[in-house]
C-alpha positions, 0 to 999 in steps of 0.5 A: 360520475361525481368527484371524490372531495377531500379536505385540502389541508395543504398550501400546495400539492404539486406534481406526482402527489397521486399514486395507484397501487396494484392492490386497488388503493390510491394514495394522495399526499397531503400536508402532514399525512396521506389520504388513502382511497380503499376499494369498497368491495361491498359496493353492490349495484350501479355506483352513483359516484366515486364515493360508492367505489372507494372508502376514504381514510386520512392517514397520519402518524405523529413523529414520536413514533418515528425517531427523527435524526435530522430535524435541525438540519433538514433545510440547512444543507450538510451539518458541520462536524460534530452536530448531533441528532435531536428528537422532535416533539411528541406532538409534531406531525410528519410531512411526507416528501415522497411515497413509493408503492411496491408491487403486491406480495411484499408484506407478510399478508402479501399486500403492497408496502409503502416507502416514505421519506419525510421532510427531515430526511427519515425513511419509513416503511409503512403497511396498511392494515385494519384501516390504518397506516402503520410504520413497521421499519425505520430505515435510518435505524437499520442503516445505522446498525449496518454501518455501525454508527452510534446514533447516540453519539455526535455524528460526523459529516460522513456518517450524516451522508450515509444516514440522510435519505433523500429518496426511496423507491421499490424496484419494479416487479418482474412480469409473470411472463419472465418468471420461472418460479413465481412463488410468493413473496416475489423476491424481485418486488421486495427490493428497493433503492435507498438514495442517500448522500453517500457515494455508495447507493445501496439496494436493500431487501425487505424481509416480511417475516422479521420486518428488517432489511438487508443489503443486496448490492450497491452501485455508484451514481458519482454524485458531487459530494463537494456540492452536496449533490443528491437525488431529487426524484426517480422514474423507471421504464418497463422490463425489456429483454436484450437478445444481443447477449449469449443468454437473454438479459432481462433489464430496465432503465431508470433515470434520476434528477439530481440537485445539480440539475443533472439527469442520470440514466442507468440500466438495472439487470437481473439474472433469474437463473442465479437471482443476481442483480447489477446496476451498470456503472456507466451512465447513458450520456456519460456522466449524465445529461445536463441542461441549461434550464432547470428540469421540471419533470422526467419520464421513461416510456417503453414502446416497441422494445425501446426506451425513451427519456422525456425531460420537461424543461420550463419552456420545452420538452426534450425526448431522447431515445436510450439506445446506441444511436440516440435520436432527439426531438425538441418541442418548444412550449412557446414561453408558457409558465412552468408546467409542473404536471407531466404525464405520458401514456401510449395510445391504446389503438396505435401503440406507437403513438405516445400522448404527453399532457402538461398542465400548470395551475394557471390554466395552461395545457399542452397536448403533444402526440409523438410517433415513436416509430418515426420519432416525430411529433404528430400534433401539438395542441395548446389550450386554456383548460379554464375555458371550453376546449374545442377538442374531443380527442381525449376523455380528459378534455370532456372532463375539463369542459364539464368542470368548467360548466360548474365553476372555475378550477385549477389542476393540482396534480395529474398522474396515471394508474399502474396500467396506464388506462386511467388518469388520476386528477386532483383539482380544486376551485380557484378564485382568481385575484390576479393573473398569478395569484390564487387563494389557498385557504386550508378550508378549501376542498380538493376533489379527486377524479378518475378519467379514462386515458383515451377513448379506446380504453375499455374501462367500465366505471360501473364495474367495481372490479376495475378498481379492485385489487388485481388479486380479485380481478379477471386481469390478475387471473388472466396473467396467472393462468398464462403460467400454465402455458410455460413461462421459461424466458423465450426471447423470441416469444416474450418480446413482441410489438405491444400492439400484438400484446394488446390484442392478446390481452383482450382475448385473454381478458374475455377468456378470463371473464368466461372462467370467472364469470359475469353474473351469468351461469352458475358454473362461473360462480363455483370457479370464482368461489374456489379461486377466492378461497384458495388464493385470496385469503391473506391468512392462508397466503401467509401460511403458504409462504411460511411453509414453503419459504426457502424451497422447503418440502410440502408440510403435511398438515398444511397440505391437509388444510388446503385439501380440506378447504377445497373439499369443503367448498366443492361439497357445498357447491354440490349440496347447493346443486351448483355442481353435480357428478358426471363421471366416475372421476367425479364420484371418486372426488366426492367420496374422497372429499366427504371422507376428508370432512368426516362425512359418512360414505357407503361401505362399498364405494367402488369407482371404476376408471379407465386408464387413459389411452388403453382399454384397462379398467382400474377399480378402487374401493374408496371406503377402504382408502386411508389418505394419510397412509397413502401420503406416507407411502409417497402418495401412492394408492393401490387399485383392487387389481393390485396396481400402484397409482400416484395420488393427485394432491389437489383432487385426491384422484389416482393419476391414470394418465401420463399427463401430470402437472408437477409444481417446480417449487414444492413438488406437489402433483396434479392430474393433468386432465380427465372427465367430469364437471367436478374435476374440471371445476377444481382443476380450472380453479388452481392455475398455479400450485394451491400449496405454494403458488409455484408454477405447474409443469 
């Protein structure tokens, strides 16, 4: 598969310049902007290359759109007392020093948002809409307002510390298995940390309706203000559950590298019952881990319910377990030139084995395998990737060998996608002048490649859904359908060895394929169509959030709109002979849906259905039922026998069974089961509440 060629337009890329988002996009930082690869949902047939899977957009913003507070002091350390802000020229472009991608469900159209920091220490929130990246919130302005700082006046050194932003990062979204009420937008995904040079570090919440921020809580990293110590970059672990407390404690650990070459590790905890957060004041290792050599890169991996910190130094890697009795492994890099690219991923077959890949622009590559259970190095390989690598252990090696057969090249950047299944690689042709010099013409193209992390990963490069939004992939619906099984935090169930989770994921994925379809039976198409119409419309999701935000009761007009959408889709499938009625329940649904879209039905449309678990038969004249009147009466319908029955909000069926599903957020009810092809299709197409996204119980 061909690589994606991008115009370089930068002198050097460096590490961590490629990031994947959970809504199917890939961002690549270049000078004065960002290149964004957006999944091409119109890709049909077998793609011949990455250019068939992605469309490319060059995203850049002139600085006149974003007030620049600190251009004069960006590279001169802290300003002197009384130094004022200066607006930059209207045509001067912005260079981004870092980008952080949120989980899905943060913006007003429930997609990802991007936090960026510029080379002038400004923080900006962007969104991607209608083919362009748009600034929607200037964080320096917001912070100045919260701190009551007059930015038109002379700024004191203390004010400058509060306003100079060095790093921004979204908090990790909480896995669905931990959420009791997964209602969009996910509150946990809308929080982010703003690392300034002030002693107090704040966690903010972004409001997708007002495009503003508010403060949630703060913590102190105990940075050395005298030495102007500040955060350079940040890495975080996966969510874990602490079973040693009275109540299950949900937490993750993060590490920051400071300008004084310290690595500070903290724990971030959340109480889901009260939606309260805190960051522990005590750092792992006391005031922080200090190293004689400069820290090149860091990583945190979560394997087997434990976290491990990896620190890449110029000539070694130090791996430390983050627990009460830490273990340390030192791995010498044998006097290589500084490795600026550092990625790690777990082996898909042996989950206790961790792969570490380090490269630089001089052709050096190190591959280290660590057994996390024994906490010892399994193997360590040293290669020159500009020559043929005599190893077939990783797909990356095969890719590098293929590139070698075409031309000389250098690896500019490596990163892993959000799932760890893929490696993103930036590479460019190199013309060797000497052992340490390469040409860097701005006209040189740079190529982007996607490589499987290891051979056991089941990634089909011909399947566009692998690179599409999780909101339209079987993986997402696999996760969402698990909500129906009950997602209250169960520390005895949720925290298992990842090898077991991997097996469960494989089973669930195959079940999801059966539900969503793989181009086989017509039955799979109807469910997929319903899922798409009910959940994947950004406009509908925006209304869904607006109508249920803050625990509001279900809006009648919005309920009717959703019901009419379901009716329209189901009747279209029935008209196309994709669905047919197989029971009295199906006929009842057909009559109700026909009335909802103002189709005529027979004057005497009587359906007789048995009360589950009994021999009683209840009769309903659907032509005489008024849905609006039923809803006003509490959603109750009366049979011809005079008995009252609750009406299902999704299928508009009377619930003749003691098994009923109720949304924990908006209170809508759904029939728990029944007979008939139409009924089963509608129920399977709504694994979560179609009105608000809440969990059915």
